[in-house]
C-alpha positions in Angstrom: 144.6 317.5 56.7 147.1 314.5 57.1 145.9 314.1 60.7 142.3 313.9 59.8 143.1 311.2 57.2 144.9 309.2 59.9 142.1 309.5 62.4 139.7 308.5 59.8 141.6 305.5 58.8 141.9 304.4 62.5 138.1 304.4 62.9 137.8 302.5 59.7 140.2 300.0 61.0 138.3 299.6 64.2 135.1 299.3 62.3 136.8 296.3 60.1 138.0 294.5 63.0 134.5 294.3 64.7 133.1 293.5 61.3 135.5 290.8 60.8 134.7 289.1 64.1 133.3 285.9 63.8 130.6 283.6 65.7 130.5 279.8 65.7 127.1 278.5 64.5 126.9 275.9 67.4 127.9 276.4 71.2 128.0 273.8 73.7 128.3 275.1 77.2 128.3 274.5 80.9 127.3 277.2 83.5 127.4 277.9 87.2 125.3 280.7 89.0 124.6 281.8 92.3 122.9 284.5 94.5 119.5 285.0 96.1 117.1 282.1 95.3 114.0 282.5 97.1 110.4 280.8 97.8 108.6 284.2 98.2 105.7 283.9 100.5 104.2 285.7 103.4 102.9 284.5 106.9 100.4 286.2 109.2 103.0 286.8 111.7 106.8 286.7 112.1 109.3 287.5 109.3 110.5 285.7 106.2 114.0 285.9 104.9 115.4 285.0 101.2 117.6 282.1 100.9 121.0 281.7 99.1 121.0 279.3 96.3 122.5 278.6 92.9 122.3 276.5 89.9 124.3 274.2 87.4 123.4 273.5 84.0 124.2 272.3 80.4 123.2 273.7 77.3 123.3 274.2 73.5 122.9 277.4 71.4 122.3 277.6 67.8 123.3 281.0 66.1 121.6 282.1 62.9 124.0 285.1 62.7 126.6 286.8 64.8 123.8 288.6 66.3 121.2 286.2 67.2 120.6 282.7 68.4 118.5 280.4 70.4 119.7 278.2 73.6 118.3 275.2 75.1 119.5 273.4 78.1 118.8 271.3 81.4 119.7 272.8 84.8 119.3 272.2 88.5 118.6 274.9 90.8 118.7 275.4 94.5 116.0 277.5 96.2 115.3 278.4 99.8 113.8 280.5 102.5 113.4 280.7 106.2 111.2 282.1 108.8 111.1 283.3 112.3 108.1 283.7 114.9 108.9 284.9 118.4 105.8 283.6 119.9 102.8 281.6 118.5 99.8 280.2 120.3 97.6 277.4 118.8 94.7 275.6 119.9 92.5 272.9 118.3 90.4 269.7 119.3 92.2 266.5 119.7 91.1 262.9 120.6 90.4 262.3 124.3 93.4 261.1 125.9 93.5 257.6 127.3 91.9 257.6 130.9 90.3 261.1 130.6 86.8 262.2 129.7 85.1 264.9 127.7 85.8 266.8 124.6 89.5 267.9 124.6 91.3 271.0 123.1 95.2 271.1 122.9 96.6 274.5 123.8 100.4 275.1 122.7 102.5 278.1 123.1 105.5 278.0 120.8 108.4 280.2 121.5 111.3 281.1 118.9 110.2 279.2 116.0 112.8 279.0 113.4 112.2 277.1 110.0 114.0 276.5 106.8 112.7 275.3 103.6 114.5 274.1 100.7 113.7 272.9 97.1 115.6 271.6 94.2 114.2 272.2 90.8 115.2 270.4 87.4 114.4 273.0 84.7 114.4 273.3 80.9 115.3 276.8 80.0 114.4 278.2 76.3 116.0 281.4 75.7 116.5 283.8 72.7 119.9 285.5 72.7 120.9 288.7 71.1 124.5 290.1 71.0 126.3 293.0 69.7 130.2 293.2 69.2 132.2 295.4 71.3 135.6 294.7 69.8 137.5 292.0 68.2 137.2 289.8 71.2 134.0 290.6 72.9 130.1 290.9 72.9 127.5 292.3 74.8 124.6 289.8 75.0 121.1 289.6 76.5 118.9 286.6 76.7 115.2 286.4 77.4 112.8 283.1 77.7 111.3 280.8 79.9 112.1 277.9 82.2 109.8 275.0 82.8 110.6 272.0 85.0 109.5 270.1 88.2 110.4 269.7 91.5 113.1 267.3 92.4 113.3 267.7 96.2 111.2 269.7 98.6 112.1 269.8 102.4 111.8 271.8 105.6 113.3 271.6 109.1 112.1 273.3 112.2 113.3 274.2 115.5 111.0 275.5 118.5 113.0 276.8 121.4 110.2 276.1 124.0 106.9 274.3 123.6 104.3 274.3 126.4 101.3 272.2 125.9 98.2 271.9 128.1 94.7 270.1 127.6 91.3 271.4 128.5 88.3 269.2 128.8 84.7 270.6 128.5 83.5 267.6 130.9 85.4 268.6 133.8 86.0 272.3 132.8 89.8 271.8 133.8 93.0 272.6 132.2 95.5 269.6 132.6 99.2 270.5 133.1 102.4 268.8 133.8 101.1 265.3 132.5 103.9 264.1 130.2 102.3 260.8 129.7 99.2 262.8 128.0 101.5 265.1 126.1 101.0 268.1 128.5 104.3 269.5 129.5 107.1 272.0 128.6 109.9 271.0 126.2 113.1 272.6 125.0 114.9 272.4 121.8 112.2 270.6 119.7 113.4 269.8 116.2 111.4 268.2 113.4 111.8 268.0 109.6 109.8 266.6 106.7 108.8 267.0 103.2 106.7 269.9 101.6 104.0 269.7 98.9 105.0 272.0 96.0 103.8 272.2 92.4 106.0 272.5 89.2 107.6 275.7 88.3 107.1 277.9 85.3 109.6 281.1 85.2 110.2 284.0 83.2 114.1 284.2 82.6 116.4 287.3 81.8 120.0 287.2 81.5 122.8 289.8 80.3 126.4 290.4 80.4 129.5 290.1 78.4 130.8 287.3 76.3 134.6 287.0 75.7 136.2 285.0 72.8 139.0 283.1 74.5 140.0 281.2 71.4 138.4 280.2 68.1 136.4 277.7 69.9 136.2 278.7 73.3 134.0 281.4 74.7 133.3 282.8 78.2 130.2 284.4 79.5 130.1 286.6 82.5 126.7 288.1 83.5 123.6 288.5 85.8 120.4 286.8 85.8 116.9 287.3 86.9 114.2 284.3 87.1 110.8 285.2 88.2 108.2 282.5 89.0 104.9 282.7 87.0 103.2 279.9 88.5 101.9 279.3 92.2 103.7 276.5 93.6 101.4 276.4 96.8 99.3 273.2 97.3 96.7 274.3 99.9 96.8 272.4 103.1 95.2 273.1 106.6 97.2 270.8 108.8 98.0 271.6 112.6 101.2 272.8 113.4 101.4 270.0 116.1 99.5 266.6 115.5 98.5 264.9 118.6 99.2 261.3 118.6 96.5 259.5 120.9 98.6 256.1 120.8 101.7 257.9 122.0 100.6 261.1 123.5 104.2 262.2 124.6 105.3 262.1 120.8 103.7 265.0 118.7 103.9 264.9 114.9 104.9 268.3 113.6 104.3 270.0 110.4 105.8 273.0 108.5 104.3 276.4 108.9 103.7 276.3 105.3 101.4 273.4 105.4 99.2 275.3 108.0 96.6 278.1 107.8 99.3 280.4 109.3 100.6 280.9 105.7 98.8 283.4 103.5 97.6 281.0 100.7 95.9 283.9 98.8 99.3 285.3 97.8 100.8 281.7 97.4 104.4 280.6 97.0 106.4 281.6 93.9 110.0 281.6 93.0 112.4 284.5 92.6 116.2 284.4 91.8 118.8 287.0 91.0 122.6 286.4 91.1 125.8 286.1 88.8 126.4 283.3 86.1 129.5 282.1 84.5 129.3 280.0 81.4 132.0 278.3 79.4 131.1 277.5 75.7 132.8 275.4 73.1 132.1 276.6 69.5 131.7 274.4 66.4 130.4 274.4 62.8 130.2 277.1 60.4 132.0 280.4 61.4 129.4 283.2 60.9 130.8 286.5 60.0 129.4 289.8 59.7 129.3 292.1 56.6 132.9 293.3 56.2 133.8 296.9 55.3 136.6 297.8 52.8 139.8 297.0 54.5 141.6 300.7 55.5 144.8 299.7 53.6 142.7 299.6 50.5 141.0 302.8 51.2 144.4 304.6 51.8 145.6 303.0 48.4 142.4 304.4 46.7 142.9 307.8 48.5 
């Protein structure tokens, strides 16, 4: 009987410690996260790989009790993806090169295309946070909400291992090769870069993990996050991969694969991120307490 009473008092003591745990009404935090941050899209041929990225943010949380609060913030997130195509043939009509006659078509064989896309988004997250005490110095938390923002930077860089261009005239019914001055030749190691046209992101955000009480005013969060894009960032474009420059035929303009009809625009381009997050918060204001149970020593005396 005595052992049972001791066990009961121990359980009540644990319950009392949890109930006595406090939560500051206000939290000001800074966080850092990283993982797979991708611009999700598909292309007609070749493969697409997710990129590695991360984010840095500042935020404020207001708790109405130990168990529920809302958070607002500002964060910058890096997203990226890459694609590779072993061989790509394109053809389109161009302006007649100087000194030649007829309607002209440019034929281009692109071998070993590698392209990377990068975008930085500035976002305003709005989250509802629920948490449950796990002991005298920790919580389990889960947050859900949305992020809205705008695109701060969007770039692409491209390398084509070997590019072979030829011209065809319907006037002479002849294919023109090895004419560098007219832009018809073979080049190796072609590189180009530029800016993408992307819209503003809206994302659904989920987060969960553990919250550790470091001191009365310092709290450490460790968890995972998932951000799923709800809006299509794709701005329809139908540019040519190569842009023929009639004033300087040997110097082609180049565009991203995403700016051409080679991208499956019906599925669009959306964001997706999953990773780990660490947040350090500083508490202030009223200390919110749960409903306390009767202290075990008092129960012992009552017994």
